[in-house]
N, C-alpha and C positions, 0 to 999 in steps of 0.2 A: 594763385593770387591773380591771373589774368582775367578768371572768371569773376572773382570778388569786384574786381574792377568794371567788368561789364554789366554785374547786375546793378552796380550804381550808378551806370549809364542809361539802365533800363529805366530810371526816373525820369527820363526825360521823353519829349515827345517821339514815337517812332518815325524813323523816317521812311520806313513804306509799311503801310496798311490795306490788307486786303479783305474784301468782305464778301461772301457768297458766291466767289468765282469759280465759273464753270466754263468748260471748253467740248465741243463734240466735235467729230467728224464722221463724215458719213462716207463708206466704201463700198464699191461693189464687190460682189463675188467674183473668184476667179473664173468660175466655170458656168454663172449665171447673169441674169439682171437683176437679182434681188438686192436691194441696198440693204447694208448694215450701218447702224450708229455706234459710235465707240465715245463713249463718255471718258475721255481722257481725263479731265479732271473735274471735280464733283464738290461744288459748294465751299471749297475752301476760305478760311477765313485764319489769316496769319498776321503777326508783326515783325518788321526787322529793325533791330535798335540800331542807331547810331554807332558809330566806329567801333563796330563787334565784327566778329565773323560767325555765322549761323550758315551751320552744316544743313542742306536736306538731302537727305539720305532715302534711297530706295531702290529696289530692284530693278532689271531692265522692264520698261513697260509701264511703270507704276505713276506715269504723268508728271513725272519732275521737271524732265526737260520742256515739256507742253507748258507748265507754271512759268517755267524760266523764261520762256519767249513771250510770253504774256506779260510777266514782271517788264521785259524789256522793251515790251510794246512792239515785237516784231509779229506777234500777232494778237488779234483783239480777240478778248473773250467774249462769249455769247450771254454771260449772265455776270453779275457782281460789278464789285467795284475796284479799281488802284487809284491809292491815295500814294503820292510821293511829297515829299517836302511839304505837308499838309494841304496840297491841291489835288483835286478830284483829276486821273489823267486819262481813265479809259474810255472816256466819252470824247476826248477832244479830237477835232479833225488833224490831218496829216499835217497841214500849212502851221497849226497849234500848238504841234509836238515838237517844232524845230528848234526850239529854247530848250526843250526837255532832254532831247535825245543824247548832247555831247554831257548832260550828267550821267546817265546809265549807260555803261558798256560791258561788253560782254565777250567773253574769252571761250570760244569752242574746241569741243576734245580734239578735233583733226585740224590741227596748226598746219599742217602739210596742205591740206585742202582748202583753208581759209586763208591764207597768204597768197597774194599774186606771186606765180614764180617769175614772172615776166621783170619783177620791179627788184632792186636791190633792199637791203636791209634799211637802208636809209629812206630811203624811197616810201617802202611799207611803212613805216614809224612818222615819216612827215607826211602822209597824204591825208589824214584826218586833220592836221592844223593847216594844209594849203585850202581843204576844202572850206573848214569852216574860217578862213580867210584869218588866221591866228597868225601866221608869219608867211614869209616869201623870200625869193633868192635864196642869198648864202645863210640867213638865218634859218630855213628849214633846215640845212644839214645840219647846222650848228646844234640845233634844239633836239635832232636825230640822236646826233654821237653822244650828246649830255643823258638823252634816255637810256641809249645802249649801255653807257657806263654805270647808269643807275642800276639797272637789271642783272649788271654781273656780265655783260657781254663787251669784248674789247671794241673800242670805236674803229680800231683798223680794220676790222670786219666790215665794215659799210656799205663795201660794194659788193659782198657778198651776195648771193642770192639764195631765198630760204631754203630750197632743197640741200644746200651745201652746209646748212647746219643739221645738226644732232637733234633728236628729239625733244630733249630737256631746251636746249639751244632755241628750239623753235616756239617752244614755251615763254621763255624769258621775251622774246621777241614780238609772240603776241601781246605780252605783257606790257611791253614798253609802247607798243601804237594802241592799248587800250587805255593807257595813263596818260597818253599826250597831250589830251583836252583837260586831264586834272577832273574826273568826275568825282562825285560821292559816293557813287554807288557801283561796284564793278560784281558781274554774273561771271560766275566760273563753272561753265557745263561739261562736267566731265574731264577737267583739263588736265587732270593727273592721272587719268586710270590707264593709259599705254606708256607711262613712263615705269622705270625700275624703280625698286623699293629707295635707293640711295637718292637718285633724281627727285622723285616725289620730295623727300624729306627736305633737301635743297629748296624747292620749288616753294614748299611751306613755309620754309625760314624767310625766303625772301617775301613772300607774301607777308609775314610777321613785321618783317623789316621796313616795307614800304607803309605799311599801314602805320607804323609808329611815327613814319615821319609825314605821312601826308591825311592822315584819320579818314582812312577809307573804310566805306563799309563794304564788306564782302558775302555774298550769298555763295555757297561752295557747295556744288551738286555733286553727289559719288553713291556709289553702292557699297560703301565698305565704312562701316562705322570707324572702327579703329584707325583708319586713317586722319580722321580729324581729333585722335584723341590727344594730341598736342596744342590746338590751335585753335580749335571750336570756342566758341563762347558759351553758343544756343544750340540746340538740335532739333529738327525737325524729320521724323520719321513719314515719309510718305508709302501709300499702298493703294493699288487699285483706285487711283485718282483723289484720295483722301487724305487728310493728315491724321495718322491714327496715333501719333505721340510727338510730347512737344515736351522742351524744357531745358534746363541748362545743360552743360556737357557732363557735369559728375550726377545730377538728375536721373538723366536716361541711359546712362552707360552702367552707373552701380545697380540702379533700382529700375529697370525696364519693366512696364506697366501692360504693354500689349504684347500679343504674342507673336505678331510680326518681327516686332523689335528684340525680342530674344533669338528669334528665327536667324536675323540678321548679324547677331553677336556669337552665334554659335559658329559662324562659317566665315568670320573675318579673320584677316591676315594681321597680323602684328608687325608695327613699324618702330616698338623702341630700339632693337639695337640700330637701325638705319640712322636713328635721329641722331644717336650717342657718336655714331662715325662721323656726321655731319658738324658736330658741336665738336669734335675732336680734331675738325677739319680734313678727315680724308675723304675718299670717294674724288669726282671728277665732275 
């Protein structure tokens, strides 16, 4: 049912459209001065539909995180175009991106490293609001506590530091910070990979709940196809810098066409029992 609704939404203009995107890195050899060119992303074309969850799946080194950083404009592509909400953004200057950046937020794999250990939970969440001058004074803390509650964290923990939270709680904290500016596009870069199965299922359920409330568009980056069995609307499979397969969840999981997709499916873990536990209210 979820994917049927997503297919209907796919008739609308894409929120994100990418054409011919490429990104290279130049590295030196460990024991020589010779330079090596690494093609991290090679001529990628894709569309991300509004109010849907698109999963970008690939093994380590496939280029998926580099692609994500380009979409978030944390890195500039060497070639190609990125269109967001109907506007080309990849050629804009830094100052011209100021109005775009709040609409595109990214949650990273290492939440402990991404969250400032010196700040309280409330300060971490409120920081983007303060920088963008969306709130000040007591309003900052009030809004931070509201966001904590929305992602399933007790507002009573507002004065705790990031390292006082568990891994799953830190991801909720990172999500609260990411949605503070009410973005339209959230990129989740391996945000679930270090969590146990029950916690993964709980965070995926939270993402679904937040999407129902706020109509977020998600790009979920992971290396496990089955991780997104319950929540992905569309799936992109990346291998050696290229998108080698794309389609709805059913199309990709039930009838994979590319050998690399079949390889990923043969080595995945299953989350079915974890989701059933979450739906029954089990787990912590």
